[in-house]
C-alpha positions, 0 to 999 in steps of 0.5 A, a space after each residue: 549277121 548277114 547270113 541270119 538275115 538271109 536265112 530269115 528271108 529264106 523262111 519268109 520268101 524264096 525270092 528274097 533269099 535268092 536275091 540276097 544270095 546273088 548279091 552276096 555272091 557278087 560282093 564276094 567276087 568283088 572283094 576277092 578281085 579287089 584284094 588280089 588286085 591290091 596284093 598284086 600291085 603292092 607286090 610289083 611295087 615291092 619287087 621294083 624297089 628291091 629286085 633281090 627280094 623278088 622270090 620271097 615277095 612272090 611267095 608271100 603274094 601267092 600264099 596271100 592270094 590263095 587265102 583270099 581265094 579260099 575265103 571267096 570260095 567259101 562265101 560263094 558256096 554259102 551263097 549257093 547253099 542259100 539259093 538252092 535251099 529256096 
């Protein structure tokens, strides 16, 4: 829905599309930072509670962080495509 609004703004005015793409890229970066921070904090707490499971927890944390980074990269690329189209 947000993408449709941004694309509509692109056809009506390039300034609004660029502003929307900038706001979207900022929100993507903010969400990725919060997600990875939460994963890291939870993993450290889990390792402190069960040190013997540290390897498995660390592996799961790295996989989850990579998935979050992938989604964030996709979001930033979409925002860049919107901003360059205008």
